[in-house]
C-alpha positions in Angstrom: -48.8 -24.3 12.4 -48.4 -22.2 15.5 -46.4 -18.9 15.3 -44.4 -18.1 18.4 -43.6 -14.6 19.7 -40.6 -14.3 21.9 -41.0 -11.1 23.9 -39.6 -8.4 21.7 -39.9 -10.2 18.3 -42.7 -9.8 15.8 -43.7 -12.1 12.9 -40.8 -10.5 11.0 -38.2 -11.9 13.4 -36.6 -8.5 13.7 -36.0 -7.1 17.2 -38.1 -4.2 18.4 -36.8 -1.1 20.3 -39.6 1.1 21.7 -42.1 0.1 19.1 -39.7 0.5 16.2 -38.1 -2.3 14.2 -34.3 -2.4 14.4 -32.6 -3.1 11.1 -29.5 -5.2 11.7 -26.3 -3.5 10.5 -27.7 0.0 10.7 -25.3 2.4 12.5 -25.6 6.0 13.3 -23.2 8.5 11.8 -22.0 9.5 15.3 -21.1 5.8 16.1 -19.2 5.6 12.8 -17.3 8.8 13.5 -16.3 7.8 17.0 -15.2 4.4 15.7 -13.2 6.1 13.0 -11.4 8.1 15.7 -10.8 5.0 17.8 -9.4 3.1 14.8 -7.1 6.0 13.9 -5.8 6.2 17.5 -5.2 2.4 17.5 -3.4 2.5 14.2 -1.3 5.5 15.3 -0.2 3.6 18.4 0.8 0.6 16.4 2.5 2.4 13.4 4.2 5.4 15.0 8.0 5.0 14.7 7.4 1.3 14.0 10.9 0.8 12.7 12.5 2.5 15.7 10.5 1.4 18.7 11.2 -1.2 20.1 14.9 -0.6 19.4 16.6 -3.1 17.1 15.3 -6.5 16.0 14.9 -9.6 18.2 16.4 -12.8 16.8 13.0 -14.2 16.0 12.1 -11.0 14.0 15.3 -11.3 12.0 14.6 -15.0 11.1 11.1 -14.2 10.1 12.2 -11.2 8.0 15.0 -12.9 6.3 12.9 -16.0 5.5 10.3 -13.7 3.9 13.1 -11.9 1.9 14.5 -15.3 0.9 11.1 -16.6 -0.2 10.5 -13.3 -2.1 13.8 -13.6 -4.0 14.2 -17.3 -4.5 11.0 -19.1 -3.5 12.9 -21.0 -0.9 13.3 -20.4 2.8 16.9 -20.0 4.1 17.3 -23.8 4.5 16.3 -24.4 0.9 12.7 -25.7 1.2 10.5 -24.4 -1.6 7.5 -22.4 -0.5 7.3 -24.1 2.9 4.2 -24.5 5.1 6.4 -24.8 8.2 9.7 -23.0 8.5 12.4 -25.7 9.1 14.9 -23.0 10.1 12.5 -21.7 12.7 11.8 -24.8 14.7 9.0 -25.9 12.3 6.8 -22.9 13.1 4.0 -21.9 10.8 5.0 -19.7 7.8 1.8 -17.5 7.9 3.6 -14.4 9.2 6.4 -14.8 6.7 4.0 -14.9 3.8 2.0 -12.0 5.1 5.1 -9.9 5.4 6.5 -10.6 1.9 4.4 -7.8 0.1 5.7 -5.2 2.6 9.3 -6.3 2.2 8.8 -6.1 -1.5 7.3 -2.5 -1.2 9.6 -1.0 1.5 12.7 -3.1 1.3 14.2 -5.3 4.0 14.3 -3.3 7.2 12.7 -3.4 10.6 9.7 -1.3 9.5 8.7 -3.7 6.7 9.3 -6.8 8.8 7.0 -5.4 11.6 4.4 -3.8 9.2 2.3 -7.0 8.8 1.9 -7.3 12.6 0.9 -3.7 13.0 -1.6 -3.9 10.1 -3.2 -7.1 11.5 -3.3 -5.5 15.0 -5.1 -2.5 13.6 -7.5 -4.6 11.6 -8.3 -6.6 14.8 -9.8 -3.4 16.3 -12.2 -3.2 13.3 -13.1 -6.9 13.4 -13.7 -6.7 17.2 -16.0 -3.7 16.7 -18.0 -5.6 14.1 -18.1 -8.8 16.3 -19.3 -7.0 19.4 -21.9 -5.0 17.4 -23.2 -8.3 16.0 -23.3 -10.0 19.4 -25.2 -7.1 21.0 -27.3 -6.1 18.0 -30.6 -6.3 19.9 -29.4 -4.2 22.8 -30.0 -0.5 23.0 -26.4 -0.1 24.1 -24.9 -2.1 21.2 -23.1 1.0 19.8 -21.7 2.0 23.2 -20.6 -1.5 24.0 -18.9 -2.0 20.7 -17.2 1.4 20.9 -16.0 0.7 24.4 -14.6 -2.7 23.6 -12.8 -1.5 20.5 -11.4 1.5 22.4 -10.0 -0.7 25.2 -8.4 -3.0 22.6 -7.0 0.0 20.7 -5.2 1.3 23.9 -4.4 -2.1 25.4 -0.7 -2.2 26.2 -0.6 -6.0 25.6 -2.1 -5.7 22.1 0.0 -2.7 21.2 3.2 -4.4 22.3 2.4 -7.6 20.3 1.4 -5.4 17.3 4.7 -3.6 17.2 7.0 -6.7 17.0 7.2 -9.2 14.2 5.4 -12.2 15.6 2.5 -14.4 14.5 0.6 -13.9 17.7 -1.4 -10.9 16.4 -2.3 -12.8 13.2 -3.7 -15.6 15.5 -5.8 -13.1 17.4 -7.0 -11.6 14.2 -8.1 -14.8 12.6 -9.7 -16.2 15.8 -11.7 -13.0 16.0 -12.8 -13.4 12.4 -13.7 -17.1 13.1 -15.8 -16.2 16.1 -17.5 -13.4 14.1 -18.5 -15.8 11.3 
């Protein structure tokens, strides 16, 4: 049986950088510290005055929050369906956001902060998942740490992503789970 060598690979199958084997998943302390700062910045931008900005609740946010509250208290959505997969009262939209916000409505009560908390949490976690995904994609590159830090930084300060993370909508959950799906 013939063994193949593809440029930078040895018999071990691990990539080489300047004569040294690169162990997948190994990160430097500096990279972890910088990512921690980026993650804190992103979480701050998503959670700061979450219940106050944007002002008031949009009609969709009210429906999602009250459906979550209703399921928490009775097990039924506001139209009476028991533990629905799709919300009949919300044009048959998926109930994923409602179920993800129930623990926060239970902990913090029914208000704009608790209704939006799930979106801000998943938006912040998307920064982490994106960092891991980009690091995994570019693991053989010498610049993998810098690329992953850059991408996660731009996502952390992206006005589009911050805005979606600060309102109660399932769009951020979709981005989060698609990113996880691509990573796996």
